[in-house]
N, C-alpha and C positions, 0 to 999 in steps of 0.2 A: 313765159315760163308761171304766171305771176298764178292763170290759171290753177296750175298744178300746184302751189303752195296753196293754196284756197284750198281745193278739194282736199287736199290732205289735213287740213286742219277740221276739217267740219267731219270726215268719218272718224277722228282719234277722240270726239268729244263725244261719242255713243257708246266709245269703248271702256273709257275713263269712269263712267257709268256703273257698267255693267262691273267692273271689275268692283269698285266701290259696295256695291250691292254684295255682293259675295263677300266677300273681310267682313262687314257687318251683320251679312250672314254667318258666319261662321264663330264671328266673338260673340252672338246672342246665343247661340248654343253649347256656349263652351262655358257662358256662365250659367245659366241652363243648369249644365249639369253639376257646375260647379255647387250652385245654392243643396240641387237636392243630393248631392252626397255632404252636403254641410247637417242637411236636415237628418241624415240618416247619423251619424257622428250625434246630433243631440240625442236622440234615441236612443241609440247604444250608451253612450253614457250614464240616463236616465235610468233603462232596464236593467246596468251595473249598480247605479247608486243604493236598487232599488234589491238590489239582492242583498249586499248590502248593511241595510238595514235590517230588514228580515231576517238575515243571521243574526244580527247584536238584536233581537228579537226573542229567538228562540232562544239565544244565554243569557238573557237576563230573565226566559223561563228557569231554566237550570240554577241559575243563581237563588233565582228567591226559593229555589225550594231546599238548596243548601242553609236557608237563614237556618236561625237558632228554632223559631216554631213556624212550619210553611201549616199549612191550611191544604191538607188536599186530600184526595180521597183516594183510598189505596186497596185493591182487592187480599185476601187476605187468607188467598188457600191458593196452592199451582191448580186448580182449575178454573178460576175463575174467568173470564176473560178482561185485558186490560182495561182499566179504569179511563178514561175521557175527562177531560177537565177541561174544561173547554174556556178557552180566552183567559184561561190563567194566569198572566201576564197584558196587561192592555193599555198600549202609552200615546194620548194624541197628539198629535203631530203639534211644534212648535212652529208659530211660522208661515213658511212656506210649505215645510217638511210634512207627509200624508200620519195621517194617524196610524198605528202599529200593533200586532197582539199577534199571542203567542198560547197557543194547546199545549197539553201538557196529556201526555198517554202514562200511567203507571203501570208494569205488562209484571208478578208475580217471578219470581224462578225459584225457589228455593228457599227453606230454614238450615239457616247450619247446626251445626252440636252446638253444646252451651264448648265455648274456647277453641273454638274451629280455627278463628282469627285474635288475633292482636291489633290491641287502639295501644297506641303511641306506646309500642315497644312492650306492651302490658296483654297476657293473655285473661279476659276476663271469663266468668263462668255465667256467663251471657248469651241470648240465645239473639241471633240475629236475622232479620228479613231482607232476603236481599230480593232488589227488583233491576229493570229498565226501562230507565226512563224518555222518552221520547218528544224530543220539547219541536213545533212546526212554528216560524213563524212567519208572516204576514202583511202586507203592506196593504192596507185600505187603497180601491183605484187600481189592483195593480193583480197580474199573474204573481209574480216574486214572491217563491217561496222560499225557508231554508228550513231543514231537517239537522237535528244533531243528537247525538244520543247518548247517552253514562247511564252506568253505573252507580243504583244504588243501593245503601247499605242501613237500613235502620234498626235502631239498636233497642231489645225490650227485654223487660225480666223476666 
């Protein structure tokens, strides 16, 4: 009977090695899959951040346009093509943040009749020029962009 016991003991040693190798392979594959998913999640987070930064750049260009004395080129007639103000807003990156910029396009819509619009509740006998402003923000080193649009009225005598 001792012979049988020794024979079965030697046979089990090979099975344990194969089983542990299969488990090691499964754990390795799970680890690699987990690392790959982490890299993809990081890329998604960075792309989302760049999209938000480009949106803020476009908003900043429109805010700059609404400042008291904006320096901008605008078309003055309806037949004119929209005027592009390239790099109207530029912000260098701080720390590890990338540089951002925004282009601003001004499209002439029409001139109003004198007194057609009221400002702060008062009808003015002034002509206003109505534009459509399009700001496109972008992030350096990225394909992320954001497009914001608003109507702009310039008051003229």
